[in-house]
N, C-alpha and C positions, 0 to 999 in steps of 0.2 A: 349601747354595749352589744357587740355581736359575739356570740359563742358558736363556733363551728364544732359540733359534737359528732364523733364517729364511734359507735359502739361496735368495734370489729369482732369481738367475741360473742356478741349478742347476749351479754349478761343481763339478767332480769333483776332490776332493783325495785324495792318497795316504795319508790318515789320517782319523780321525773328527773333523771340525771342532768338534762340540759337546763332545766329551771333552777335546780340547786347550784349548778356550776355558775350560772348567770348571777344568782343572788349573792353567792359568796364572792365572785369576782367583783361585782359592783361595790360590795361592802369593803373589800380589801382596797380597792381604788379610792373609795371615799376616805378610808382611814389614813391613807398616805397623801390625801389632797391632790390626786391626779387631776390636772385641769383639762384633760382631753377625754373624748369618747374613745373607746378602745375596742380591739378585737383580739380574741384568743381562740386557739384551736385546742380542743380536748379530745383525745383519743383513748378509748377504753380497750385494753388488750388482755390477753391471757398471760399467765406466768411465763410460758415458753417464749412468747413474743417479746415481752419486756426484757427477758434475759438476753435475747438476740440484740435488741437495741442497746442495752446496757453494755454488752461486750463490744459492739461496734463503735459506740460513741464515747465510752468511758474506759474501755479496756478491762471491765469487771465482768467476768463470765459468771454471773449469778443473777437471779431475779431480784427485783426490788419493788417497793410499793408504788413509787411515783418518780418520774423524771421530768425535769423542766428544761426547756430550751428557749432562753430569752433571745429576742431578735436584736436587742440593743444592749450594749455594755454601758452601765451607769457609772459615772465617776463617783457619785455618792448615792447610796441607796435611797430610793423614794424621792429623788430630786429630779425634776423634769425640765427645768429651764434651759438646759443645754440643747434640748431637742430643737429649739427654734433656730439654731445656727445651721442645721443641716436637715431640714424636714423631709427631703426627698427619700432618704433611706428608711425613715421611721414611720411614715404615714402611708396608708393605703391610698393610692391616687384616685380610686373610684369613690370611696366612702369618706375619705378624710380622717378615718379613725387611726389612732396610734396602734401599730401592729406590735403587740407585746410578745408573742411567741407561742410555743406549743407546750402542752401538758400531756403526758402519757401516764395513764393510771392503770395499774394492774387490778383487774376485777377480782381475781383469786385472793389477792392480799387484802382488798377492801373487806371481804367477808371474813377471812381468817383473823385479821387484826381486830375487827370489831368484836369477835368472840373472845380473842385473847385479852383485850383490854376491858371487856365487860361493858361495852356501850353499843349503841345501835349502828347498823350499816350506814344510815344517814350521817351520823356523827363522823364516822371514819372517812367516808367519801368527802364530806364537806371539809374536814380537816386537811385531807390531801390536796384538795383544790386551794384552800387558803394558803397552805405551805408553799405550793407551787406559784401561786400568784405573787407572793412576796419575793420568791426567786426571780420572777419575770420582771420585777421592778428594782432589782439590784440587791436585795437582801441576801445574806448568807449566814451560815452557822459554823464557820471554821474555827472561831474562838469561843470560849465560854461566854463572853459578853454578847457576842453576836447571836449565839444559840439562845441565850436568855431573852434577848430582845425579840427574836423571831417567835419564841414560845408565847411571850406576852401578847404580841400582835395577833398571833393565830387565835389565842383565847379570846381577845377582844372582838375579833371578827365574828367568831362563832357565838359568843354571848350576845352580841348585838342582834343576831339573827335568831336567838332563842334555840340554838342547836347545842344543847347541853349534854353532858355525859349521862344524865338520868333518862334520856329518851329511850 
């Protein structure tokens, strides 16, 4: 698993954000039985920067906590067998890793939402990475059923890593 982490706003976390992103990403991929080694880019930005990205990419001129940009469109969430038909577009030619995509996390929101929800900064950061990892492998929360499925998956990922609300 390769994590490319860029902390553009130089936010200081009480943990190693690259290690936590890697741990959460690996667990998310284990939970969906991803058969490949993978790579993900994680960029940590300010509220102002994520608002610019959100406006440019989604037409929503407001800050958000996290954005996910999958490299591949999945016909079925968490199903990877279709990738064997056209590997050239999905795999890094140098490493052979599945290129999942990009995660952009708003540092300001990590801290404010941790306080708002009454849990640790670690929990909030790990939650946002888990949420995005599920998006990068095709999951979404457009319907009530999809939202419930994603919530359960996120909770399983964090529980497996012992990143609970009580931290």
